[in-house]
Structure formats: structure tokens, C-alpha cells
MMTF fields as JSON, N, C-alpha, C and O atoms, coordinates in Angstrom:
{
  "mmtfVersion": "1.0.0",
  "mmtfProducer": "UNKNOWN",
  "numBonds": 275,
  "numAtoms": 276,
  "numGroups": 69,
  "numChains": 1,
  "numModels": 1,
  "chainsPerModel": [1],
  "groupsPerChain": [69],
  "chainIdList": ["A"],
  "bondAtomList": [4, 2, 8, 6, 12, 10, 16, 14, 20, 18, 24, 22, 28, 26, 32, 30, 36, 34, 40, 38, 44, 42, 48, 46, 52, 50, 56, 54, 60, 58, 64, 62, 68, 66, 72, 70, 76, 74, 80, 78, 84, 82, 88, 86, 92, 90, 96, 94, 100, 98, 104, 102, 108, 106, 112, 110, 116, 114, 120, 118, 124, 122, 128, 126, 132, 130, 136, 134, 140, 138, 144, 142, 148, 146, 152, 150, 156, 154, 160, 158, 164, 162, 168, 166, 172, 170, 176, 174, 180, 178, 184, 182, 188, 186, 192, 190, 196, 194, 200, 198, 204, 202, 208, 206, 212, 210, 216, 214, 220, 218, 224, 222, 228, 226, 232, 230, 236, 234, 240, 238, 244, 242, 248, 246, 252, 250, 256, 254, 260, 258, 264, 262, 268, 266, 272, 270],
  "bondOrderList": [1, 1, 1, 1, 1, 1, 1, 1, 1, 1, 1, 1, 1, 1, 1, 1, 1, 1, 1, 1, 1, 1, 1, 1, 1, 1, 1, 1, 1, 1, 1, 1, 1, 1, 1, 1, 1, 1, 1, 1, 1, 1, 1, 1, 1, 1, 1, 1, 1, 1, 1, 1, 1, 1, 1, 1, 1, 1, 1, 1, 1, 1, 1, 1, 1, 1, 1, 1],
  "groupList": [{"groupName": "UNK", "atomNameList": ["N", "CA", "C", "O"], "elementList": ["N", "C", "C", "O"], "formalChargeList": [0, 0, 0, 0], "bondAtomList": [1, 0, 2, 1, 3, 2], "bondOrderList": [1, 1, 2], "singleLetterCode": "X", "chemCompType": "L-PEPTIDE LINKING"}],
  "groupTypeList": [0, 0, 0, 0, 0, 0, 0, 0, 0, 0, 0, 0, 0, 0, 0, 0, 0, 0, 0, 0, 0, 0, 0, 0, 0, 0, 0, 0, 0, 0, 0, 0, 0, 0, 0, 0, 0, 0, 0, 0, 0, 0, 0, 0, 0, 0, 0, 0, 0, 0, 0, 0, 0, 0, 0, 0, 0, 0, 0, 0, 0, 0, 0, 0, 0, 0, 0, 0, 0],
  "groupIdList": [1, 2, 3, 4, 5, 6, 7, 8, 9, 10, 11, 12, 13, 14, 15, 16, 17, 18, 19, 20, 21, 22, 23, 24, 25, 26, 27, 28, 29, 30, 31, 32, 33, 34, 35, 36, 37, 38, 39, 40, 41, 42, 43, 44, 45, 46, 47, 48, 49, 50, 51, 52, 53, 54, 55, 56, 57, 58, 59, 60, 61, 62, 63, 64, 65, 66, 67, 68, 69],
  "secStructList": [7, 7, 7, 7, 7, 7, 7, 3, 3, 7, 4, 4, 4, 6, 7, 3, 3, 3, 3, 6, 6, 3, 3, 3, 3, 3, 3, 3, 3, 3, 6, 6, 6, 6, 3, 3, 3, 3, 3, 3, 3, 3, 6, 6, 6, 3, 3, 3, 3, 3, 3, 3, 3, 3, 4, 4, 4, 1, 7, 2, 2, 2, 2, 2, 2, 2, 7, 7, 7],
  "xCoordList": [13.032, 12.01, 11.298, 11.941, 9.989, 9.189, 9.356, 9.472, 9.364, 9.466, 8.112, 7.074, 8.131, 6.902, 6.649, 7.535, 5.444, 5.085, 4.663, 4.005, 5.037, 4.681, 3.223, 2.642, 2.647, 1.261, 1.177, 2.117, 0.032, -0.196, -1.111, -2.232, -0.635, -1.41, -2.436, -2.078, -3.717, -4.793, -5.609, -6.61, -5.208, -6.004, -6.055, -7.036, -5.02, -5.001, -5.919, -6.224, -6.365, -7.246, -8.721, -9.549, -9.073, -10.462, -11.412, -12.383, -11.139, -11.996, -13.041, -12.723, -14.293, -15.409, -16.505, -16.681, -17.243, -18.411, -19.341, -18.955, -20.576, -21.593, -21.839, -21.93, -21.946, -22.247, -23.008, -22.531, -24.172, -25.005, -25.292, -25.158, -25.687, -26.018, -24.846, -25.05, -23.625, -22.424, -21.549, -21.418, -20.958, -20.031, -18.628, -18.184, -17.93, -16.619, -15.583, -15.783, -14.464, -13.353, -12.144, -11.754, -11.548, -10.393, -9.127, -8.892, -8.316, -7.101, -5.851, -4.976, -5.763, -4.527, -4.871, -5.839, -4.056, -4.214, -2.954, -1.841, -3.138, -2.035, -2.053, -2.876, -1.156, -1.191, -0.804, -1.246, 0.004, 0.394, -0.778, -0.918, -1.616, -2.762, -4.07, -5.113, -4.025, -5.211, -6.318, -7.469, -5.952, -6.889, -6.738, -5.7, -7.802, -7.765, -8.107, -8.965, -7.424, -7.766, -8.776, -8.577, -9.866, -10.932, -11.356, -11.128, -11.975, -12.633, -14.119, -14.549, -14.907, -16.345, -17.101, -16.868, -18.02, -18.928, -20.334, -20.749, -21.062, -22.433, -23.374, -23.518, -24.016, -24.954, -24.319, -25.026, -23.026, -22.35, -22.225, -21.646, -22.745, -22.736, -21.708, -20.857, -21.788, -20.97, -19.808, -20.009, -18.595, -17.419, -17.173, -16.999, -17.159, -16.955, -15.466, -15.107, -14.595, -13.161, -12.543, -13.176, -11.279, -10.495, -10.828, -10.899, -11.028, -11.312, -10.553, -10.058, -10.46, -9.83, -10.878, -11.613, -10.935, -11.867, -11.084, -10.052, -11.557, -10.933, -11.194, -12.267, -10.216, -10.335, -11.513, -12.172, -11.775, -12.845, -14.236, -15.168, -14.403, -15.713, -16.026, -17.118, -15.096, -15.321, -16.156, -16.119, -16.915, -17.662, -16.718, -15.566, -17.215, -16.398, -15.788, -14.631, -16.569, -16.056, -14.928, -14.054, -14.93, -13.86, -12.614, -11.499, -12.793, -11.647, -10.883, -9.655, -11.606, -10.941, -10.082, -9.049, -10.491, -9.717, -8.431, -7.425, -8.451, -7.278, -6.267, -5.065, -6.708, -5.849, -4.722, -3.596, -5.006, -3.992, -2.866, -1.846, -2.996, -1.965, -0.737, 0.229],
  "yCoordList": [127.222, 126.442, 125.569, 124.975, 125.496, 124.741, 123.245, 122.768, 122.522, 121.074, 120.476, 120.979, 119.402, 118.68, 117.707, 116.945, 117.735, 116.79, 115.49, 115.496, 114.388, 113.086, 112.777, 113.28, 111.946, 111.54, 110.625, 109.897, 110.682, 109.898, 108.735, 108.942, 107.515, 106.313, 106.092, 106.004, 106.003, 105.862, 104.59, 104.391, 103.737, 102.543, 101.583, 100.857, 101.567, 100.667, 101.138, 100.355, 102.396, 102.925, 102.645, 102.857, 102.171, 101.858, 103.015, 102.864, 104.16, 105.34, 105.296, 105.494, 105.037, 104.932, 105.911, 106.238, 106.377, 107.206, 107.13, 106.653, 107.605, 107.598, 109.024, 109.954, 109.183, 110.487, 110.258, 109.538, 110.858, 110.724, 109.266, 108.868, 108.471, 107.05, 106.235, 105.213, 106.68, 105.966, 105.739, 106.61, 104.567, 104.247, 104.625, 104.204, 105.422, 105.947, 105.52, 105.684, 104.965, 104.582, 105.432, 105.506, 106.074, 106.94, 106.09, 105.278, 106.29, 105.516, 106.324, 105.833, 107.551, 108.334, 109.819, 110.288, 110.554, 112.0, 112.688, 112.341, 113.663, 114.448, 115.841, 116.672, 116.116, 117.409, 118.608, 119.722, 118.417, 119.557, 120.083, 121.294, 119.186, 119.609, 119.586, 119.978, 119.126, 119.013, 118.207, 118.64, 117.043, 116.132, 114.739, 114.4, 113.939, 112.558, 111.634, 111.947, 110.492, 109.44, 108.543, 108.144, 108.219, 107.412, 106.316, 106.415, 105.27, 104.239, 104.377, 104.396, 104.475, 104.709, 103.445, 102.881, 103.0, 101.89, 102.446, 103.225, 102.053, 102.509, 101.423, 100.384, 101.645, 100.712, 99.36, 98.353, 99.308, 98.061, 97.077, 96.007, 97.395, 96.465, 96.853, 96.047, 98.076, 98.526, 99.355, 100.356, 98.941, 99.711, 100.789, 100.492, 102.03, 103.141, 103.361, 104.031, 102.812, 102.949, 104.048, 104.626, 104.316, 105.301, 106.706, 106.951, 107.619, 109.011, 109.907, 109.447, 111.176, 112.164, 113.187, 113.718, 113.456, 114.45, 115.529, 115.238, 116.767, 117.815, 117.557, 117.089, 117.864, 117.667, 118.458, 117.998, 119.618, 120.486, 119.876, 120.28, 118.931, 118.333, 117.164, 116.601, 116.794, 115.685, 116.141, 117.315, 115.212, 115.566, 115.944, 115.511, 116.749, 117.274, 116.175, 116.273, 115.132, 114.058, 113.277, 112.748, 113.194, 112.523, 113.388, 112.876, 114.693, 115.614, 115.513, 115.593, 115.336, 115.212, 113.964, 113.968, 112.895, 111.645, 111.768, 111.145, 112.563, 112.693, 113.675, 113.436, 114.772, 115.794, 116.249, 115.766, 117.168, 117.578, 118.442, 118.596, 119.0, 119.891, 119.151, 119.753],
  "zCoordList": [-90.696, -91.364, -90.328, -89.462, -90.42, -89.455, -89.671, -90.799, -88.562, -88.637, -88.975, -88.545, -89.746, -90.017, -88.884, -88.497, -88.357, -87.31, -87.964, -89.005, -87.362, -87.899, -87.613, -86.652, -88.457, -88.239, -87.019, -86.7, -86.353, -85.141, -85.499, -85.963, -85.284, -85.576, -84.468, -83.293, -84.844, -83.861, -84.062, -83.374, -84.978, -85.265, -84.081, -83.921, -83.253, -82.095, -80.961, -80.061, -80.986, -79.939, -80.206, -79.32, -81.407, -81.778, -81.509, -80.768, -82.101, -81.963, -83.065, -84.237, -82.689, -83.632, -83.243, -82.069, -84.259, -83.997, -85.195, -86.261, -85.014, -86.058, -86.535, -85.734, -87.861, -88.438, -89.743, -90.622, -89.87, -91.074, -91.426, -92.583, -90.431, -90.597, -91.135, -91.79, -90.864, -91.283, -90.059, -89.199, -89.997, -88.928, -89.388, -90.457, -88.576, -88.961, -87.929, -86.726, -88.422, -87.556, -87.913, -89.079, -86.909, -87.138, -87.161, -86.267, -88.197, -88.381, -88.034, -87.322, -88.53, -88.408, -88.309, -88.907, -87.538, -87.4, -87.917, -87.522, -88.803, -89.362, -88.735, -89.119, -87.771, -87.071, -87.935, -87.654, -88.971, -89.805, -90.628, -90.805, -91.127, -91.938, -91.153, -91.678, -89.889, -89.034, -89.729, -89.795, -90.237, -90.894, -90.286, -89.718, -90.417, -89.966, -91.13, -91.955, -91.183, -92.132, -91.451, -90.304, -92.148, -91.568, -92.54, -93.746, -91.996, -92.8, -92.527, -91.374, -93.6, -93.483, -93.878, -94.947, -92.995, -93.281, -93.359, -92.501, -94.376, -94.556, -94.05, -94.695, -92.906, -92.271, -91.978, -91.933, -91.781, -91.445, -92.583, -92.399, -93.751, -94.876, -95.924, -96.3, -96.389, -97.504, -96.987, -96.3, -97.316, -96.92, -97.969, -99.151, -97.528, -98.445, -98.705, -99.674, -97.863, -98.067, -97.228, -96.344, -97.535, -96.781, -97.277, -98.482, -96.337, -96.662, -95.703, -94.674, -96.036, -95.177, -94.76, -95.593, -93.449, -92.908, -92.175, -91.571, -92.219, -91.408, -89.926, -89.547, -89.11, -87.67, -87.102, -86.17, -87.643, -87.145, -87.329, -86.633, -88.232, -88.482, -87.556, -87.626, -86.697, -85.779, -84.588, -84.217, -83.981, -82.761, -81.62, -81.587, -80.696, -79.606, -78.73, -78.32, -78.445, -77.583, -78.265, -77.579, -79.577, -80.311, -80.344, -80.246, -80.481, -80.466, -79.163, -79.151, -78.057, -76.753, -76.677, -76.008, -77.351, -77.345, -78.151, -77.81, -79.211, -80.08, -79.518, -79.634, -78.913, -78.3, -79.231, -79.109, -80.155, -81.136, -80.571, -81.243, -79.398, -78.86, -78.488, -78.019]
}
């Protein structure tokens, strides 16, 4: 049976990027499901809350910072 990999906490690294006029901060990476937990801010005013994004939808430069391997 395959082992479950633990989630990687990334909130202390302050990984932020902009996508669709929204500021996104990466909080946690789940290697088993290849998803990231993020907090989305809309124009710096309205907090959209916690969301989950697929790792594949992240920009290339952000993927290099997370290094899922």
C-alpha cells in the first residue's frame, strides 16, 4: 500500500502571485493530490477566503519555488 505524503506548509515562505486581477498567497501544498491551498484577495480589498487550486494551474516560476519532487 502506498504511503500518504504529508502536506508541506508554505505560509512562512510568503509565496504570492497575481492571476486574473487577484492577489494569491500559497499556504499549503498537498503532494498526494497535487493541489495547493491558497488565500485569494480581490484588488487588495475583499478577501475571497481559502480555496484549493490544482498545482498545474500555477505559473511556471511559482512551480519552481514549490518543487513537488
